[in-house]
C-alpha positions as CSV (number, residue, x, y, z in Angstrom):
1,M,118.9,51.0,-156.5
2,L,116.1,51.3,-154.5
3,N,117.8,50.5,-151.6
4,D,120.5,52.9,-152.5
5,L,117.8,55.3,-152.3
6,G,116.7,54.5,-148.8
7,Y,113.9,52.1,-149.5
8,R,113.9,48.8,-147.3
9,N,112.1,45.4,-147.5
10,V,110.9,46.5,-151.4
11,R,108.6,43.9,-152.4
12,D,105.3,43.5,-154.9
13,Y,102.5,44.4,-152.8
14,R,99.5,44.4,-155.0
15,G,97.2,45.2,-152.5
16,G,98.9,48.7,-151.5
17,I,99.3,49.9,-148.2
18,A,96.5,47.2,-146.9
19,D,99.2,44.1,-148.0
20,W,102.2,46.3,-146.7
21,M,100.6,46.6,-143.3
22,E,99.4,42.7,-143.2
23,S,103.1,41.8,-143.9
24,G,104.3,43.5,-140.8
25,E,106.1,46.3,-142.3
26,Q,106.7,49.6,-140.7
27,T,104.4,52.3,-141.3
28,E,104.7,56.0,-140.7
29,G,101.6,57.2,-138.3
30,V,99.4,60.3,-139.1
31,T,97.0,61.8,-136.7
32,D,93.3,61.1,-137.7
33,P,91.5,64.2,-138.0
34,A,88.3,62.0,-136.8
35,T,90.1,60.7,-133.8
36,A,92.5,63.6,-132.5
37,E,92.0,64.8,-129.4
38,P,90.4,68.1,-129.2
39,N,93.1,69.9,-127.0
40,S,96.1,68.1,-128.5
41,A,98.5,70.2,-130.6
42,S,98.1,68.3,-133.4
43,A,94.6,68.1,-133.3
44,I,93.0,69.2,-136.8
45,P,89.4,70.5,-137.2
46,T,86.8,67.8,-138.5
47,G,84.3,70.6,-139.8
48,P,80.8,70.0,-140.1
49,A,79.5,66.4,-139.6
50,L,78.9,64.0,-142.2
51,A,74.9,63.8,-143.4
52,T,73.1,61.0,-142.4
53,S,70.8,58.4,-144.8
54,P,67.1,57.5,-143.9
55,D,68.4,54.3,-142.8
56,G,70.7,55.8,-140.3
57,A,74.0,55.1,-141.8
58,V,76.5,58.2,-141.2
59,G,78.3,59.5,-144.6
60,R,76.0,57.3,-147.1
61,G,73.9,60.3,-148.3
62,P,74.8,61.7,-151.7
63,A,77.8,64.2,-151.7
64,R,76.1,67.0,-153.8
65,V,73.3,69.1,-152.5
66,S,71.9,69.9,-155.9
67,R,73.2,68.7,-159.4
68,M,73.3,71.1,-162.4
69,R,70.8,70.5,-165.2
70,R,71.7,70.2,-168.6
71,W,69.1,71.2,-171.0
72,D,69.3,69.2,-174.3
73,N,66.6,70.0,-177.0
74,S,67.7,67.0,-179.1
75,V,65.1,64.2,-179.8
76,V,67.7,61.5,-179.1
77,D,68.2,62.8,-175.6
78,L,64.7,63.5,-175.1
79,I,63.8,59.9,-176.0
80,Q,66.7,58.6,-173.9
81,A,65.8,60.0,-170.9
82,R,62.0,58.3,-171.2
83,S,61.2,55.1,-169.9
84,T,60.1,52.1,-172.4
85,L,56.6,52.4,-171.1
86,Q,56.5,56.0,-171.4
87,I,57.9,55.9,-175.2
88,F,55.0,53.2,-175.9
89,L,52.3,55.3,-174.4
90,I,53.4,58.3,-176.3
91,W,53.4,56.0,-179.6
92,T,49.9,55.2,-178.7
93,G,48.3,58.5,-177.8
94,M,50.1,59.7,-181.4
95,I,48.1,57.0,-183.0
96,L,44.8,57.7,-181.3
97,L,45.5,61.5,-181.7
98,S,45.8,61.1,-185.5
99,G,42.8,58.7,-185.6
100,F,40.7,61.7,-183.9
101,A,42.4,64.0,-186.5
102,Y,41.1,61.5,-189.5
103,W,37.5,61.6,-187.8
104,F,37.4,65.4,-187.2
105,G,37.8,65.9,-190.8
106,A,34.8,63.9,-191.3
107,V,33.0,65.7,-188.8
108,V,33.6,69.3,-190.3
109,G,33.0,68.2,-194.1
110,E,36.1,67.4,-195.2
111,H,36.1,63.9,-195.8
112,G,40.0,62.7,-195.6
113,L,39.3,58.8,-195.6
114,V,37.4,56.8,-198.3
115,E,36.4,53.2,-197.7
116,G,34.8,51.1,-201.0
117,G,34.8,54.3,-202.8
118,R,32.8,56.0,-200.1
119,P,33.7,58.5,-197.6
120,V,34.0,57.6,-193.9
121,G,31.3,59.1,-192.0
122,A,31.4,61.4,-188.9
123,D,29.5,58.8,-187.0
124,L,30.9,56.2,-184.2
125,R,31.4,53.7,-187.0
126,G,33.5,56.4,-188.7
127,F,35.2,56.9,-185.8
128,A,36.0,53.2,-185.4
129,D,37.3,53.1,-189.1
130,A,39.7,56.4,-188.2
131,L,41.2,54.5,-185.3
132,Y,41.7,51.3,-187.5
133,F,43.4,53.1,-190.2
134,S,45.4,55.2,-188.0
135,F,46.9,51.8,-186.3
136,V,47.3,50.1,-189.7
137,T,49.4,53.2,-191.2
138,A,51.4,53.6,-188.0
139,T,52.4,50.0,-188.4
140,S,53.1,50.2,-191.8
141,I,50.7,47.3,-192.6
142,G,48.8,49.0,-195.1
143,Y,45.7,46.7,-196.2
144,G,44.5,49.2,-198.7
145,D,40.6,48.8,-197.5
146,I,40.6,52.5,-196.4
147,V,42.8,55.0,-198.1
148,P,43.4,58.9,-197.1
149,I,42.6,61.7,-199.8
150,G,43.2,65.2,-199.6
151,G,44.9,66.8,-196.5
152,A,44.6,63.4,-194.6
153,R,47.5,62.0,-197.0
154,V,49.8,64.7,-195.3
155,I,48.8,63.5,-191.7
156,A,49.3,59.9,-192.8
157,V,52.3,60.1,-194.0
158,A,53.7,62.3,-191.0
159,E,52.0,59.6,-188.6
160,A,53.8,56.9,-190.5
161,I,57.3,58.5,-190.1
162,I,57.0,59.5,-186.5
163,A,55.5,55.9,-185.5
164,L,58.3,54.1,-187.1
165,L,60.6,56.3,-185.3
166,I,58.9,56.1,-181.7
167,F,58.4,52.4,-182.4
168,G,62.1,51.9,-183.4
169,A,63.0,53.6,-180.2
170,V,60.8,51.3,-178.2
171,V,62.4,48.1,-179.7
172,A,65.8,49.4,-178.9
173,K,65.1,49.9,-175.6
174,F,64.0,46.6,-174.9
175,V,67.5,45.4,-176.8
176,S,69.7,47.8,-174.9
177,H,68.2,47.4,-171.4
178,R,70.2,44.4,-170.2
179,Q,73.3,45.8,-172.2
180,E,73.0,49.2,-169.7
181,E,72.7,47.0,-166.8
182,L,75.9,45.3,-167.5
183,V,77.5,48.4,-168.3
184,S,76.5,50.4,-165.3
185,E,77.7,47.6,-163.0
186,I,81.0,47.3,-164.6
187,H,81.4,51.3,-164.4
188,R,80.3,51.0,-160.7
189,V,83.0,48.4,-159.6
190,T,85.5,50.2,-161.5
191,F,84.6,53.3,-160.2
192,E,84.6,52.1,-156.5
193,E,88.3,50.2,-157.1
194,R,89.6,53.5,-158.3
195,L,88.3,55.6,-155.5
196,D,90.0,53.0,-153.0
197,R,92.9,53.0,-154.8
198,V,93.2,56.8,-154.8
199,E,92.9,56.8,-150.9
200,T,95.2,54.0,-150.6
201,N,98.0,55.7,-152.7
202,L,97.5,59.2,-150.8
203,H,98.3,57.3,-147.4
204,M,101.3,55.9,-149.0
205,V,102.2,59.1,-150.3
206,I,101.6,60.5,-147.0
207,S,104.1,57.5,-145.2
208,E,106.6,58.2,-147.9
209,I,106.7,62.1,-147.3
210,L,107.2,61.5,-143.4
211,S,110.0,58.9,-144.3
212,I,111.6,61.9,-146.5
213,T,111.3,64.1,-143.3
214,A,113.2,61.4,-141.1
215,M,116.1,61.2,-143.7
216,C,116.3,65.0,-143.7
217,D,116.6,65.0,-139.9
218,A,119.1,62.1,-140.0
219,K,121.3,64.4,-142.5
220,A,120.8,61.8,-145.5
221,P,122.6,62.5,-148.8
222,L,120.5,65.3,-150.7
223,N,120.5,62.9,-154.1
224,R,118.4,60.3,-152.2
225,I,116.2,62.9,-150.6
226,S,115.7,64.7,-154.1
227,T,115.1,61.1,-156.0
228,R,112.3,59.9,-153.4
229,L,110.8,63.2,-153.2
230,E,110.6,63.5,-157.1
231,S,108.6,60.0,-156.9
232,A,106.3,60.9,-154.2
233,V,105.4,64.1,-155.2
234,I,104.5,62.7,-159.3
235,L,102.3,59.8,-157.5
236,F,100.6,62.7,-155.5
237,L,100.2,64.7,-158.6
238,G,98.4,62.0,-160.3
239,E,95.9,61.2,-157.2
240,L,95.4,64.7,-156.9
241,R,94.2,65.3,-160.4
242,T,91.7,62.5,-160.1
243,T,90.4,64.0,-156.8
244,R,89.8,67.4,-158.7
245,D,88.4,65.8,-162.1
246,L,85.9,63.8,-159.6
247,L,84.6,67.3,-158.2
248,Y,84.5,68.9,-161.5
249,Q,82.8,66.1,-163.7
250,P,79.1,66.8,-164.5
251,R,77.3,64.0,-162.7
252,L,78.7,62.3,-159.4
253,A,78.1,59.1,-157.8
254,V,79.9,58.9,-154.6
255,E,78.7,58.7,-151.4
256,E,79.7,61.7,-149.1
257,G,81.7,59.7,-146.6
258,V,84.1,58.3,-149.1
259,L,84.5,61.5,-150.9
260,A,85.2,63.3,-147.4
261,A,87.8,60.6,-146.4
262,I,89.6,61.2,-149.8
263,L,89.7,65.0,-149.3
264,A,90.7,64.8,-145.4
265,T,93.4,62.5,-146.5
266,L,94.4,64.9,-149.3
267,A,94.4,67.8,-146.8
268,S,96.8,65.9,-144.4
269,A,98.9,65.0,-147.6
270,L,99.5,68.6,-148.6
271,S,100.3,69.6,-145.0
272,V,103.1,67.0,-144.5
273,L,104.2,68.1,-148.0
274,A,104.4,71.6,-147.2
275,D,106.1,70.8,-143.6
276,L,108.6,68.8,-145.7
277,L,109.7,71.6,-148.2
278,A,110.2,74.0,-145.1
279,L,112.6,71.6,-143.7
280,L,114.7,71.0,-146.8
281,P,118.2,72.1,-146.0
282,P,119.2,75.3,-147.6
283,E,121.8,73.4,-149.9
284,F,118.8,71.4,-151.4
285,S,118.5,72.2,-154.9
286,R,115.2,71.3,-156.4
287,S,115.4,69.7,-160.0
288,Q,113.4,70.6,-162.9
289,T,111.2,67.9,-162.6
290,L,110.3,68.6,-159.2
291,T,110.0,72.2,-159.5
292,I,107.2,71.7,-162.5
293,T,105.4,68.9,-160.4
294,L,105.2,71.1,-157.6
295,D,104.0,73.8,-159.6
296,R,101.3,71.8,-161.1
297,L,100.2,70.3,-157.9
298,T,99.7,73.9,-156.4
299,S,98.1,75.0,-159.1
300,L,95.3,72.1,-159.1
301,A,95.1,71.9,-155.3
302,E,94.1,75.8,-155.5
303,D,91.0,75.2,-157.9
304,I,89.7,72.7,-155.2
305,C,87.4,75.0,-153.0
306,G,83.6,75.6,-152.1
307,E,83.5,78.6,-154.5
308,C,85.9,77.1,-157.1
309,V,84.0,73.8,-158.1
310,P,81.2,74.2,-160.3
311,H,78.6,72.1,-158.2
312,T,77.0,72.5,-154.7
313,Y,78.6,70.3,-152.0
314,T,77.7,69.4,-148.7
315,P,79.4,71.6,-146.0
316,R,81.6,68.9,-144.5
317,L,82.8,68.7,-148.2
318,V,83.4,72.6,-148.6
319,F,85.3,72.7,-145.4
320,W,87.9,70.2,-146.7
321,M,88.0,71.5,-150.1
322,D,88.8,75.2,-148.5
323,R,91.2,73.6,-146.4
324,I,92.9,71.9,-149.1
325,Q,93.4,75.3,-151.2
326,A,94.6,76.8,-148.1
327,T,97.2,74.3,-147.5
328,A,98.4,74.5,-151.2
329,R,99.1,78.2,-150.8
330,R,101.9,76.9,-148.3
331,I,103.5,75.0,-150.9
332,K,106.5,77.0,-152.4
């Protein structure tokens, strides 16, 4: 069926366009905006230069100029944002502060701790006893040699609850540290593979659209043109949606060079698609699927521009975003 629709040498290329080219299959060429001659008719502006990282690698810098900060007052997120050492120091500081509060009660005459039936004094020995009681309370040991009375009971209860919560967070940090490393590595590898697939599929879309353009020039049957065009546009829509979500997501961990290549390829794909739609014969009738897909594709592409996205990107990326939006308006 694929051969009847105009496809040739159809095989199972799991590696995408790379395997296709390695096998010697024919591909359609598209002018690379980065290598085009400035005075040639097909030259495409490349926009501002890529940023250079401190080690001198071009395009290895972060894509975002600044990131949006999300203020969250929840205790869970506050603890999650702290390192294990910071949480442990907070736990220790709370114990010392509570010990000072017990001792300060003795200084002002409100004896809050009793040892052997006698109030703990306000001298240096009393301060040591207050710190000892504070550590015993925080660790929930409770030997009973020193007991709180009066207002010190409230401090002791609050200290015990807070200390248990903070110490539990420290233990959870130790346990989950390795798991977080593994999850982060899996996410990084999966994310990079997805970016590679997006760029590869966009190149395949460009090659397919150019093949359909050649079919139009050769006066191929309209049903073949329609079927192949629907397939290419649907694939294009999926990769465009992925790119759009990538730009709108709250956190972005992608290099500027990688994202610039994707946006440049996306702009080229939109350009060749607009040219193809303008070359379709007058008797060509768009199916309902093609019409809906083109409308959704245009809507998503128009959401990509330097002022549309909720984050600030580098000048080169803004250039390609604006070009994508301008090219999308040519699709009708």
